[in-house]
N, CA, C, O and the ligand as a Tripos MOL2 file, in Angstrom:
@<TRIPOS>MOLECULE
protein
  241   239    61     0     0
PROTEIN
NO_CHARGES

@<TRIPOS>ATOM
      1 N          -2.3590  -14.7400    2.1290 N.3       1 MET1
      2 CA         -3.7520  -14.4630    1.6100 C.3       1 MET1
      3 C          -3.7570  -13.1320    1.0330 C.2       1 MET1
      4 O          -3.2890  -12.1520    1.6140 O.2       1 MET1
      5 N          -4.3180  -13.1070   -0.1760 N.am      2 LYS2
      6 CA         -4.4600  -11.8020   -0.8940 C.3       2 LYS2
      7 C          -5.5920  -10.9790   -0.3730 C.2       2 LYS2
      8 O          -6.6820  -11.4680   -0.0780 O.2       2 LYS2
      9 N          -5.2960   -9.7080   -0.2700 N.am      3 SER3
     10 CA         -6.3730   -8.8280    0.1580 C.3       3 SER3
     11 C          -7.3000   -8.4850   -0.9720 C.2       3 SER3
     12 O          -6.8830   -8.3190   -2.1190 O.2       3 SER3
     13 N          -8.6380   -8.3760   -0.6120 N.am      4 ASN4
     14 CA         -9.5730   -8.0220   -1.6560 C.3       4 ASN4
     15 C         -10.1760   -6.6670   -1.4080 C.2       4 ASN4
     16 O         -11.2680   -6.3450   -1.8760 O.2       4 ASN4
     17 N          -9.4400   -5.8910   -0.6640 N.am      5 ILE5
     18 CA         -9.8960   -4.5310   -0.4150 C.3       5 ILE5
     19 C          -9.7110   -3.7180   -1.6890 C.2       5 ILE5
     20 O          -8.6740   -3.8060   -2.3480 O.2       5 ILE5
     21 N         -10.6900   -2.9540   -2.0190 N.am      6 LYS6
     22 CA        -10.6100   -2.1760   -3.2280 C.3       6 LYS6
     23 C         -10.7150   -0.6790   -2.8500 C.2       6 LYS6
     24 O         -11.1090   -0.2820   -1.7540 O.2       6 LYS6
     25 N         -10.3190    0.1070   -3.8750 N.am      7 ILE7
     26 CA        -10.3100    1.5760   -3.6190 C.3       7 ILE7
     27 C         -11.0960    2.3030   -4.8280 C.2       7 ILE7
     28 O         -11.0530    1.8720   -5.9800 O.2       7 ILE7
     29 N         -11.7460    3.3360   -4.4810 N.am      8 CYS8
     30 CA        -12.4340    4.0730   -5.4960 C.3       8 CYS8
     31 C         -11.4550    4.5640   -6.5520 C.2       8 CYS8
     32 O         -10.4900    5.2580   -6.2330 O.2       8 CYS8
     33 N         -11.7000    4.2090   -7.7960 N.am      9 ALA9
     34 CA        -10.8030    4.5170   -8.8580 C.3       9 ALA9
     35 C         -10.7110    5.9930   -9.1450 C.2       9 ALA9
     36 O          -9.7150    6.4700   -9.6880 O.2       9 ALA9
     37 N         -11.7540    6.7210   -8.7790 N.am     10 SER10
     38 CA        -11.7630    8.1920   -9.0740 C.3      10 SER10
     39 C         -11.7220    8.9760   -7.8140 C.2      10 SER10
     40 O         -12.1910   10.1130   -7.7750 O.2      10 SER10
     41 N         -11.1560    8.3870   -6.7450 N.am     11 TRP11
     42 CA        -11.3050    9.1340   -5.4640 C.3      11 TRP11
     43 C         -10.5440   10.4550   -5.5210 C.2      11 TRP11
     44 O         -10.9140   11.3900   -4.8100 O.2      11 TRP11
     45 N          -9.5040   10.5680   -6.3320 N.am     12 GLN12
     46 CA         -8.7730   11.7780   -6.3950 C.3      12 GLN12
     47 C          -9.5910   12.9220   -6.9880 C.2      12 GLN12
     48 O          -9.3950   14.0940   -6.6690 O.2      12 GLN12
     49 N         -10.4940   12.5400   -7.8430 N.am     13 LYS13
     50 CA        -11.4610   13.5600   -8.4440 C.3      13 LYS13
     51 C         -12.6090   13.7710   -7.5110 C.2      13 LYS13
     52 O         -13.0380   14.9080   -7.3170 O.2      13 LYS13
     53 N         -13.1500   12.6690   -6.8960 N.am     14 ASN14
     54 CA        -14.4100   12.7790   -6.2670 C.3      14 ASN14
     55 C         -14.3520   12.9930   -4.7320 C.2      14 ASN14
     56 O         -15.3020   13.4800   -4.1200 O.2      14 ASN14
     57 N         -13.2410   12.6250   -4.1590 N.am     15 HIS15
     58 CA        -13.2020   12.6330   -2.7050 C.3      15 HIS15
     59 C         -11.8910   13.2990   -2.2070 C.2      15 HIS15
     60 O         -10.8810   13.3890   -2.9050 O.2      15 HIS15
     61 N         -12.0010   13.7560   -0.9390 N.am     16 GLU16
     62 CA        -10.8380   14.3890   -0.3460 C.3      16 GLU16
     63 C          -9.7990   13.3050    0.0170 C.2      16 GLU16
     64 O          -8.5920   13.5380   -0.0430 O.2      16 GLU16
     65 N         -10.3040   12.1210    0.3930 N.am     17 GLN17
     66 CA         -9.4020   11.0350    0.8080 C.3      17 GLN17
     67 C          -9.7890    9.7740    0.0420 C.2      17 GLN17
     68 O         -10.9080    9.6720   -0.4610 O.2      17 GLN17
     69 N          -8.8440    8.7880   -0.0490 N.am     18 PRO18
     70 CA         -9.1130    7.5460   -0.6480 C.3      18 PRO18
     71 C         -10.3360    6.8620    0.0060 C.2      18 PRO18
     72 O         -10.5000    6.8640    1.2260 O.2      18 PRO18
     73 N         -11.1370    6.3090   -0.8170 N.am     19 VAL19
     74 CA        -12.4010    5.5630   -0.2390 C.3      19 VAL19
     75 C         -12.1660    4.0450   -0.5080 C.2      19 VAL19
     76 O         -12.0870    3.5840   -1.6470 O.2      19 VAL19
     77 N         -12.0660    3.3380    0.5800 N.am     20 TYR20
     78 CA        -11.8430    1.9110    0.4380 C.3      20 TYR20
     79 C         -13.1570    1.1680    0.7030 C.2      20 TYR20
     80 O         -14.0050    1.5670    1.5020 O.2      20 TYR20
     81 N         -13.2540    0.0650   -0.0250 N.am     21 THR21
     82 CA        -14.4800   -0.6870    0.0510 C.3      21 THR21
     83 C         -14.2190   -2.1470   -0.4290 C.2      21 THR21
     84 O         -13.1960   -2.4460   -1.0450 O.2      21 THR21
     85 N         -15.1650   -3.0090   -0.1270 N.am     22 LEU22
     86 CA        -15.0850   -4.3460   -0.6170 C.3      22 LEU22
     87 C         -15.9200   -4.6050   -1.8690 C.2      22 LEU22
     88 O         -15.8500   -5.6620   -2.4960 O.2      22 LEU22
     89 N         -16.7110   -3.5870   -2.2000 N.am     23 ALA23
     90 CA        -17.5980   -3.6270   -3.3440 C.3      23 ALA23
     91 C         -16.9490   -3.3150   -4.6490 C.2      23 ALA23
     92 O         -15.8110   -2.8500   -4.7060 O.2      23 ALA23
     93 N         -17.7010   -3.5810   -5.7290 N.am     24 ASP24
     94 CA        -17.1130   -3.3290   -7.0540 C.3      24 ASP24
     95 C         -17.3660   -1.8700   -7.4640 C.2      24 ASP24
     96 O         -16.8090   -1.3930   -8.4530 O.2      24 ASP24
     97 N         -18.1970   -1.1770   -6.7050 N.am     25 THR25
     98 CA        -18.4890    0.2450   -6.9590 C.3      25 THR25
     99 C         -18.3060    0.9970   -5.6720 C.2      25 THR25
    100 O         -18.5230    0.4710   -4.5810 O.2      25 THR25
    101 N         -17.9120    2.2110   -5.8170 N.am     26 CYS26
    102 CA        -17.7290    3.1290   -4.7000 C.3      26 CYS26
    103 C         -19.0190    3.3530   -4.0230 C.2      26 CYS26
    104 O         -19.9840    3.6720   -4.7180 O.2      26 CYS26
    105 N         -19.1560    3.2200   -2.7070 N.am     27 PRO27
    106 CA        -20.3830    3.4950   -2.0160 C.3      27 PRO27
    107 C         -20.7360    4.9350   -1.9780 C.2      27 PRO27
    108 O         -21.8810    5.3050   -1.7140 O.2      27 PRO27
    109 N         -19.7370    5.7720   -2.2450 N.am     28 LYS28
    110 CA        -20.0190    7.2740   -2.1040 C.3      28 LYS28
    111 C         -20.3450    7.8860   -3.4440 C.2      28 LYS28
    112 O         -21.3000    8.6550   -3.5470 O.2      28 LYS28
    113 N         -19.5830    7.5720   -4.4790 N.am     29 CYS29
    114 CA        -19.8150    8.2420   -5.7900 C.3      29 CYS29
    115 C         -20.1980    7.2140   -6.9050 C.2      29 CYS29
    116 O         -20.4280    7.6010   -8.0500 O.2      29 CYS29
    117 N         -20.2620    5.9160   -6.5520 N.am     30 ASN30
    118 CA        -20.7570    4.9300   -7.5380 C.3      30 ASN30
    119 C         -19.7940    4.7320   -8.6800 C.2      30 ASN30
    120 O         -20.1760    4.1080   -9.6700 O.2      30 ASN30
    121 N         -18.6000    5.2070   -8.6140 N.am     31 SER31
    122 CA        -17.5250    4.8840   -9.6190 C.3      31 SER31
    123 C         -17.1020    3.4470   -9.4300 C.2      31 SER31
    124 O         -17.3750    2.8170   -8.4080 O.2      31 SER31
    125 N         -16.4280    2.9500  -10.4470 N.am     32 VAL32
    126 CA        -15.8560    1.6310  -10.2750 C.3      32 VAL32
    127 C         -14.6800    1.6420   -9.3100 C.2      32 VAL32
    128 O         -14.0170    2.6640   -9.1350 O.2      32 VAL32
    129 N         -14.4410    0.5540   -8.7170 N.am     33 THR33
    130 CA        -13.2950    0.4680   -7.7300 C.3      33 THR33
    131 C         -12.2220   -0.3910   -8.3640 C.2      33 THR33
    132 O         -12.4830   -1.2030   -9.2510 O.2      33 THR33
    133 N         -10.9780   -0.1830   -7.8710 N.am     34 LYS34
    134 CA         -9.8590   -1.0090   -8.3720 C.3      34 LYS34
    135 C          -9.1790   -1.6840   -7.1900 C.2      34 LYS34
    136 O          -9.1660   -1.1560   -6.0780 O.2      34 LYS34
    137 N          -8.6370   -2.8110   -7.4380 N.am     35 ASN35
    138 CA         -7.9610   -3.5710   -6.4090 C.3      35 ASN35
    139 C          -6.7160   -2.8020   -5.9430 C.2      35 ASN35
    140 O          -5.9820   -2.2020   -6.7280 O.2      35 ASN35
    141 N          -6.5260   -2.8600   -4.6210 N.am     36 THR36
    142 CA         -5.3680   -2.1650   -4.0890 C.3      36 THR36
    143 C          -4.0960   -3.0310   -4.0850 C.2      36 THR36
    144 O          -3.0210   -2.5720   -3.6980 O.2      36 THR36
    145 N          -4.2350   -4.2470   -4.5080 N.am     37 ALA37
    146 CA         -3.1430   -5.2170   -4.3890 C.3      37 ALA37
    147 C          -1.7500   -4.7480   -4.8960 C.2      37 ALA37
    148 O          -0.7760   -4.8060   -4.1460 O.2      37 ALA37
    149 N          -1.6580   -4.2930   -6.1440 N.am     38 PRO38
    150 CA         -0.3690   -3.9250   -6.6820 C.3      38 PRO38
    151 C          -0.0020   -2.4630   -6.2620 C.2      38 PRO38
    152 O           0.3620   -1.6410   -7.1020 O.2      38 PRO38
    153 N          -0.1050   -2.1830   -4.9900 N.am     39 ALA39
    154 CA          0.1830   -0.8550   -4.5810 C.3      39 ALA39
    155 C           1.6880   -0.5910   -4.7330 C.2      39 ALA39
    156 O           2.4900   -1.4390   -4.3420 O.2      39 ALA39
    157 N           2.0890    0.5460   -5.2840 N.am     40 PRO40
    158 CA          3.4890    0.8480   -5.4860 C.3      40 PRO40
    159 C           4.2600    1.1440   -4.2050 C.2      40 PRO40
    160 O           5.4900    1.1960   -4.1870 O.2      40 PRO40
    161 N           3.4830    1.3380   -3.1220 N.am     41 PHE41
    162 CA          4.1520    1.6890   -1.8890 C.3      41 PHE41
    163 C           3.7220    0.6710   -0.8460 C.2      41 PHE41
    164 O           3.6470    1.0330    0.3290 O.2      41 PHE41
    165 N           3.4440   -0.5450   -1.1860 N.am     42 ASP42
    166 CA          3.0150   -1.5420   -0.2070 C.3      42 ASP42
    167 C           4.1270   -1.8590    0.7980 C.2      42 ASP42
    168 O           5.1510   -2.4090    0.3910 O.2      42 ASP42
    169 N           3.9840   -1.5530    2.0410 N.am     43 PRO43
    170 CA          5.0180   -1.7500    2.9950 C.3      43 PRO43
    171 C           5.2770   -3.2150    3.2780 C.2      43 PRO43
    172 O           6.3410   -3.5810    3.7770 O.2      43 PRO43
    173 N           4.3280   -4.0340    2.9660 N.am     44 THR44
    174 CA          4.4570   -5.5200    3.2490 C.3      44 THR44
    175 C           5.2160   -6.1750    2.1420 C.2      44 THR44
    176 O           5.6080   -7.3330    2.2850 O.2      44 THR44
    177 N           5.4580   -5.4620    0.9820 N.am     45 ASP45
    178 CA          6.2030   -6.0440   -0.1220 C.3      45 ASP45
    179 C           7.6970   -5.8200    0.0900 C.2      45 ASP45
    180 O           8.3240   -4.9470   -0.5090 O.2      45 ASP45
    181 N           8.2210   -6.6450    0.9640 N.am     46 ALA46
    182 CA          9.6470   -6.4080    1.3970 C.3      46 ALA46
    183 C          10.6030   -6.6800    0.2880 C.2      46 ALA46
    184 O          11.6950   -6.1120    0.2600 O.2      46 ALA46
    185 N          10.2180   -7.5630   -0.6620 N.am     47 TYR47
    186 CA         11.1140   -7.9320   -1.7300 C.3      47 TYR47
    187 C          10.7740   -7.2410   -2.9980 C.2      47 TYR47
    188 O          11.2840   -7.6180   -4.0530 O.2      47 TYR47
    189 N           9.9020   -6.2030   -2.9490 N.am     48 GLY48
    190 CA          9.5310   -5.4870   -4.1540 C.3      48 GLY48
    191 C          10.7540   -4.8010   -4.8430 C.2      48 GLY48
    192 O          10.9080   -4.8040   -6.0640 O.2      48 GLY48
    193 N          11.5580   -4.2480   -4.0100 N.am     49 GLU49
    194 CA         12.7590   -3.5040   -4.6210 C.3      49 GLU49
    195 C          13.6580   -4.4910   -5.3010 C.2      49 GLU49
    196 O          14.1570   -4.2230   -6.3940 O.2      49 GLU49
    197 N          13.8830   -5.6500   -4.6700 N.am     50 TYR50
    198 CA         14.7180   -6.6860   -5.1630 C.3      50 TYR50
    199 C          14.1660   -7.2300   -6.4940 C.2      50 TYR50
    200 O          14.8830   -7.4390   -7.4730 O.2      50 TYR50
    201 N          12.8760   -7.4380   -6.4580 N.am     51 ARG51
    202 CA         12.1490   -8.0490   -7.5920 C.3      51 ARG51
    203 C          12.2770   -7.1040   -8.8000 C.2      51 ARG51
    204 O          12.6050   -7.5100   -9.9150 O.2      51 ARG51
    205 N          11.9980   -5.8120   -8.5100 N.am     52 ARG52
    206 CA         12.1160   -4.8490   -9.6130 C.3      52 ARG52
    207 C          13.5340   -4.7130  -10.2110 C.2      52 ARG52
    208 O          13.7060   -4.5770  -11.4230 O.2      52 ARG52
    209 N          14.5080   -4.7550   -9.3420 N.am     53 ALA53
    210 CA         15.8880   -4.7360   -9.7700 C.3      53 ALA53
    211 C          16.2520   -5.9020  -10.6890 C.2      53 ALA53
    212 O          16.9800   -5.7790  -11.6740 O.2      53 ALA53
    213 N          15.6750   -7.0650  -10.2790 N.am     54 LEU54
    214 CA         15.9460   -8.2830  -11.0490 C.3      54 LEU54
    215 C          15.2880   -8.1770  -12.3800 C.2      54 LEU54
    216 O          15.8830   -8.5600  -13.3880 O.2      54 LEU54
    217 N          14.0500   -7.6610  -12.4340 N.am     55 LYS55
    218 CA         13.3150   -7.4920  -13.7030 C.3      55 LYS55
    219 C          14.1230   -6.5980  -14.6520 C.2      55 LYS55
    220 O          14.2610   -6.8710  -15.8440 O.2      55 LYS55
    221 N          14.6370   -5.5410  -14.0770 N.am     56 GLN56
    222 CA         15.4120   -4.6060  -14.9230 C.3      56 GLN56
    223 C          16.6080   -5.2730  -15.5210 C.2      56 GLN56
    224 O          16.9560   -5.0750  -16.6850 O.2      56 GLN56
    225 N          17.2290   -6.0720  -14.6870 N.am     57 ARG57
    226 CA         18.4480   -6.7670  -15.1350 C.3      57 ARG57
    227 C          18.1600   -7.7200  -16.2980 C.2      57 ARG57
    228 O          18.9350   -7.8310  -17.2480 O.2      57 ARG57
    229 N          17.0410   -8.3890  -16.1900 N.am     58 VAL58
    230 CA         16.6400   -9.3180  -17.1690 C.3      58 VAL58
    231 C          16.3800   -8.5620  -18.5260 C.2      58 VAL58
    232 O          16.6530   -9.1050  -19.5970 O.2      58 VAL58
    233 N          15.8710   -7.3600  -18.4590 N.am     59 ARG59
    234 CA         15.5540   -6.6730  -19.6270 C.3      59 ARG59
    235 C          16.8180   -6.1880  -20.4230 C.2      59 ARG59
    236 O          16.7490   -5.9400  -21.6260 O.2      59 ARG59
    237 N          17.9150   -6.0710  -19.7340 N.am     60 GLU60
    238 CA         19.1300   -5.5910  -20.3750 C.3      60 GLU60
    239 C          19.7560   -6.5820  -21.3100 C.2      60 GLU60
    240 O          20.7900   -6.2940  -21.9140 O.2      60 GLU60
    241 ZN        -15.7770    7.2100   -4.9800 Zn       61 ZN61
@<TRIPOS>BOND
     1     1     2 1
     2     2     3 1
     3     3     4 2
     4     3     5 am
     5     5     6 1
     6     6     7 1
     7     7     8 2
     8     7     9 am
     9     9    10 1
    10    10    11 1
    11    11    12 2
    12    11    13 am
    13    13    14 1
    14    14    15 1
    15    15    16 2
    16    15    17 am
    17    17    18 1
    18    18    19 1
    19    19    20 2
    20    19    21 am
    21    21    22 1
    22    22    23 1
    23    23    24 2
    24    23    25 am
    25    25    26 1
    26    26    27 1
    27    27    28 2
    28    27    29 am
    29    29    30 1
    30    30    31 1
    31    31    32 2
    32    31    33 am
    33    33    34 1
    34    34    35 1
    35    35    36 2
    36    35    37 am
    37    37    38 1
    38    38    39 1
    39    39    40 2
    40    39    41 am
    41    41    42 1
    42    42    43 1
    43    43    44 2
    44    43    45 am
    45    45    46 1
    46    46    47 1
    47    47    48 2
    48    47    49 am
    49    49    50 1
    50    50    51 1
    51    51    52 2
    52    51    53 am
    53    53    54 1
    54    54    55 1
    55    55    56 2
    56    55    57 am
    57    57    58 1
    58    58    59 1
    59    59    60 2
    60    59    61 am
    61    61    62 1
    62    62    63 1
    63    63    64 2
    64    63    65 am
    65    65    66 1
    66    66    67 1
    67    67    68 2
    68    67    69 am
    69    69    70 1
    70    70    71 1
    71    71    72 2
    72    71    73 am
    73    73    74 1
    74    74    75 1
    75    75    76 2
    76    75    77 am
    77    77    78 1
    78    78    79 1
    79    79    80 2
    80    79    81 am
    81    81    82 1
    82    82    83 1
    83    83    84 2
    84    83    85 am
    85    85    86 1
    86    86    87 1
    87    87    88 2
    88    87    89 am
    89    89    90 1
    90    90    91 1
    91    91    92 2
    92    91    93 am
    93    93    94 1
    94    94    95 1
    95    95    96 2
    96    95    97 am
    97    97    98 1
    98    98    99 1
    99    99   100 2
   100    99   101 am
   101   101   102 1
   102   102   103 1
   103   103   104 2
   104   103   105 am
   105   105   106 1
   106   106   107 1
   107   107   108 2
   108   107   109 am
   109   109   110 1
   110   110   111 1
   111   111   112 2
   112   111   113 am
   113   113   114 1
   114   114   115 1
   115   115   116 2
   116   115   117 am
   117   117   118 1
   118   118   119 1
   119   119   120 2
   120   119   121 am
   121   121   122 1
   122   122   123 1
   123   123   124 2
   124   123   125 am
   125   125   126 1
   126   126   127 1
   127   127   128 2
   128   127   129 am
   129   129   130 1
   130   130   131 1
   131   131   132 2
   132   131   133 am
   133   133   134 1
   134   134   135 1
   135   135   136 2
   136   135   137 am
   137   137   138 1
   138   138   139 1
   139   139   140 2
   140   139   141 am
   141   141   142 1
   142   142   143 1
   143   143   144 2
   144   143   145 am
   145   145   146 1
   146   146   147 1
   147   147   148 2
   148   147   149 am
   149   149   150 1
   150   150   151 1
   151   151   152 2
   152   151   153 am
   153   153   154 1
   154   154   155 1
   155   155   156 2
   156   155   157 am
   157   157   158 1
   158   158   159 1
   159   159   160 2
   160   159   161 am
   161   161   162 1
   162   162   163 1
   163   163   164 2
   164   163   165 am
   165   165   166 1
   166   166   167 1
   167   167   168 2
   168   167   169 am
   169   169   170 1
   170   170   171 1
   171   171   172 2
   172   171   173 am
   173   173   174 1
   174   174   175 1
   175   175   176 2
   176   175   177 am
   177   177   178 1
   178   178   179 1
   179   179   180 2
   180   179   181 am
   181   181   182 1
   182   182   183 1
   183   183   184 2
   184   183   185 am
   185   185   186 1
   186   186   187 1
   187   187   188 2
   188   187   189 am
   189   189   190 1
   190   190   191 1
   191   191   192 2
   192   191   193 am
   193   193   194 1
   194   194   195 1
   195   195   196 2
   196   195   197 am
   197   197   198 1
   198   198   199 1
   199   199   200 2
   200   199   201 am
   201   201   202 1
   202   202   203 1
   203   203   204 2
   204   203   205 am
   205   205   206 1
   206   206   207 1
   207   207   208 2
   208   207   209 am
   209   209   210 1
   210   210   211 1
   211   211   212 2
   212   211   213 am
   213   213   214 1
   214   214   215 1
   215   215   216 2
   216   215   217 am
   217   217   218 1
   218   218   219 1
   219   219   220 2
   220   219   221 am
   221   221   222 1
   222   222   223 1
   223   223   224 2
   224   223   225 am
   225   225   226 1
   226   226   227 1
   227   227   228 2
   228   227   229 am
   229   229   230 1
   230   230   231 1
   231   231   232 2
   232   231   233 am
   233   233   234 1
   234   234   235 1
   235   235   236 2
   236   235   237 am
   237   237   238 1
   238   238   239 1
   239   239   240 2
@<TRIPOS>SUBSTRUCTURE
     1 MET1         2 RESIDUE 1 A MET
     2 LYS2         6 RESIDUE 1 A LYS
     3 SER3        10 RESIDUE 1 A SER
     4 ASN4        14 RESIDUE 1 A ASN
     5 ILE5        18 RESIDUE 1 A ILE
     6 LYS6        22 RESIDUE 1 A LYS
     7 ILE7        26 RESIDUE 1 A ILE
     8 CYS8        30 RESIDUE 1 A CYS
     9 ALA9        34 RESIDUE 1 A ALA
    10 SER10       38 RESIDUE 1 A SER
    11 TRP11       42 RESIDUE 1 A TRP
    12 GLN12       46 RESIDUE 1 A GLN
    13 LYS13       50 RESIDUE 1 A LYS
    14 ASN14       54 RESIDUE 1 A ASN
    15 HIS15       58 RESIDUE 1 A HIS
    16 GLU16       62 RESIDUE 1 A GLU
    17 GLN17       66 RESIDUE 1 A GLN
    18 PRO18       70 RESIDUE 1 A PRO
    19 VAL19       74 RESIDUE 1 A VAL
    20 TYR20       78 RESIDUE 1 A TYR
    21 THR21       82 RESIDUE 1 A THR
    22 LEU22       86 RESIDUE 1 A LEU
    23 ALA23       90 RESIDUE 1 A ALA
    24 ASP24       94 RESIDUE 1 A ASP
    25 THR25       98 RESIDUE 1 A THR
    26 CYS26      102 RESIDUE 1 A CYS
    27 PRO27      106 RESIDUE 1 A PRO
    28 LYS28      110 RESIDUE 1 A LYS
    29 CYS29      114 RESIDUE 1 A CYS
    30 ASN30      118 RESIDUE 1 A ASN
    31 SER31      122 RESIDUE 1 A SER
    32 VAL32      126 RESIDUE 1 A VAL
    33 THR33      130 RESIDUE 1 A THR
    34 LYS34      134 RESIDUE 1 A LYS
    35 ASN35      138 RESIDUE 1 A ASN
    36 THR36      142 RESIDUE 1 A THR
    37 ALA37      146 RESIDUE 1 A ALA
    38 PRO38      150 RESIDUE 1 A PRO
    39 ALA39      154 RESIDUE 1 A ALA
    40 PRO40      158 RESIDUE 1 A PRO
    41 PHE41      162 RESIDUE 1 A PHE
    42 ASP42      166 RESIDUE 1 A ASP
    43 PRO43      170 RESIDUE 1 A PRO
    44 THR44      174 RESIDUE 1 A THR
    45 ASP45      178 RESIDUE 1 A ASP
    46 ALA46      182 RESIDUE 1 A ALA
    47 TYR47      186 RESIDUE 1 A TYR
    48 GLY48      190 RESIDUE 1 A GLY
    49 GLU49      194 RESIDUE 1 A GLU
    50 TYR50      198 RESIDUE 1 A TYR
    51 ARG51      202 RESIDUE 1 A ARG
    52 ARG52      206 RESIDUE 1 A ARG
    53 ALA53      210 RESIDUE 1 A ALA
    54 LEU54      214 RESIDUE 1 A LEU
    55 LYS55      218 RESIDUE 1 A LYS
    56 GLN56      222 RESIDUE 1 A GLN
    57 ARG57      226 RESIDUE 1 A ARG
    58 VAL58      230 RESIDUE 1 A VAL
    59 ARG59      234 RESIDUE 1 A ARG
    60 GLU60      238 RESIDUE 1 A GLU
    61 ZN61       241 GROUP 0 **** ****
């Protein structure tokens, strides 16, 4: 199941820490939120490294 947790898109500007929410706007600063799904450091993406390597190979 895909997570629908979102994160304040401007948290680095507006907050000390990332602000997570389920809403389309940040509850603290009212900025738009973005989906956290394609996180570059997702620890649950065990095959991410393999997939990226494969993609790179296809490009060659
Ligand atoms: Zn915010």
